[in-house]
C-alpha positions, 0 to 999 in steps of 0.5 A: 517523936518527943514534942519540944518547946518552941524556940529558935534552936528547936525550929532550926533543928527541925528545919536545918535547911532553912539557913541554906536557902533563899526564903520569902516569909508571908508576913501579915503582922499577926502573932503567928507570922511575927513570932515566926519572923522573930524565931528566924531572926534569933536563929540567924536565918536570912529571909525577905518578907512579903505583906498583902494589903487586901484593903478589907478592914478600912484603915486597919489594913493600911496600919497593918502594912505600915506596922510590918514595913517599919518592922522590916526597916528596923531589922533590915529585912528586904520587904515587899508589899502589894495592895489588892482589890479583893471585891473586884476579883470576886466578880471575876469568878465564883469566889468567896472573900476568903477564897479570892484573898487566898488566890490573889495572895498565892498568885503574887507570892508565886510571881515574887518567887519566880522573879526574885529566885526564892527557894521557899515560901514560909507561912506561919500555919500551926497545929490548930490550923491543921486540926481545923483543916482535918475537921472541915475535911472530915465533915465533907466526907474526905478520904485519908488524904484530907484527914492528914491536915495541912502538909508541912511542905507543898510546892515550895511552901514550907510551914515551919510552925506546924508542930506547935499549937496556937497557945504555944505561939502566943505564950512564946510571943508574950514571954519574948515581948513580940509585938503584933497586930490584932485582926478583928475579923478573927473574933467573928464566927462567920467563917467555918474556921473561926467557928471551929476556933471559937466554939469547938476548940474550947469544948474539946479543951474541957473534954481533953486538955491534951487533944491537940497533942493527941491529934498530932500523934494521930497525924503521925499514925495516919502518915505511917498508914499512908506510907504503907499504902503508898508502898503497896500501891507501888508494888501493884503498879510495878506488876500491872503497869507495862511501859510501852514506848510513851504509854503505859498499858494495863490489863483490865482483867488484872485491875478488875481482880483488885478489891476493894475496887474503887479504893485501888482505882483511886490510889492507882490513878489519882496521881495522874489526875483521875481522882474520881474512881467511879469515872475510871470504873465507868471507862472500864465498863465502856466500849473500845476507844473511849477515853477520859482526860485529866489536865496531864493524862488521858486514860483510854480503853482499847480492847482488854487494856487501859492505855495511860498516855501523857497529854502533849501540846502538839506542834500546830504545824501538821505538815512539813515539806521535805526535799532531797537531802532533808533532815528534820528533828521535830516532830520526828527525827527523819532523814531523806537521802537520794542515792544510786544504791539501797542503803541497808541501814535505811529504815525504808527504801523507795524507788525515787523515780516513782516519787514526785517531789517535794514530799510531805510529812503530815498527819493522816486524814479521814479520806486517806487511801494507800496500797499496803506493801504486798497488796494489789488493791487499795485500802482506807488508812482508817481500815489499815489502822483498825486491822493493825489494832492501832489504839486511839493514842497510836492513831493520834501519834501516826504520821505519813509521808505523801508525795506532791500528788498527795499519794501516801508513800509510807505510814511512818514506822509501819508500812510502805506503799506497794506503788513505790517499792524498789524492783530489779529495775530501780536505778535511783533509790530514796532512803528514808531514815528514822533517826534516834535523838542521839 
């Protein structure tokens, strides 16, 4: 794509949706954010501004806040500001000053967006910032994801200036007499970004004056490579990921046939929170019913399969009392009806006179015994699960019906107890329905 000069028109053409959303601009008072504010104004885009006062630079922090406040008042821009105690927050966790400020800033921005119903947070990150991120990630040994620099959009954060360099922003600001506040900490070389900014950028400019434009081209090439990989991985997923009710099942032999193995493991499972392929490889080599967890999913090995299942917040009440005629919707859609007849539409039917009410829907426990239909003797429920090849996820989702004496009547959806089956002498029937959500 041909690079276009920085202007309000070109900014709006690059991001036509700006005019149709509720926008919150992170406005520090520096040249980048003040230039973005002026570009938005000239493009006729309405926005609000949010300024963070971190109180780290003596009176300068308050002067920045006053400067931004006056700018917003003069141009009738809705304005929000907040003071932060960064030093105190650093003590609450293992934060550097920069990381503490970033955490506080984005935490407050998210609160503002939720309270005021903003669609997008705008930040003034530019091409130099993206290049610095690329170099930092490169020195850390990053993969393709880390080498893509800063993304233009992430989680309702939009960076409209990302295609333009710092030099272009400065030139625009000077040509249009935009006022801004200088942050004296930007000239220091204590931080990695500032070292890159003041020590590496000048050297690269001497080696190749067009290095930033070429970097932008490289990012485009890498994005295309990423799209190619994403499409390929999606085809592989469609082939080996088999949907099974709430779970996804995968044949381990099929996964092991993929080479290079750890690269495939990363791309197959990273979006589910498993970003370390060595952990997934170790799971594959482990014994049955071993699992690893991310914030959103669990990956379980069960015989020759991997089971991917979402992490759920279970209802803490693990026992629900049910009387005749009861209908519940959570945790299962269940209906209990007593009748003089066996209903062929029922999921299971029991001899009601053999059941002591109230019955209870509960989770299985380690001591549970029952007599599976067709058996004369009793069996531990755990042994029944093993014989039926229940995975760890299956066991965790299992429910049982027990009567007043805590005798298992029914392993929900699987097997009733021999003691409660109907016979030719049954006169009162207990019909159990596992109902659909509809």
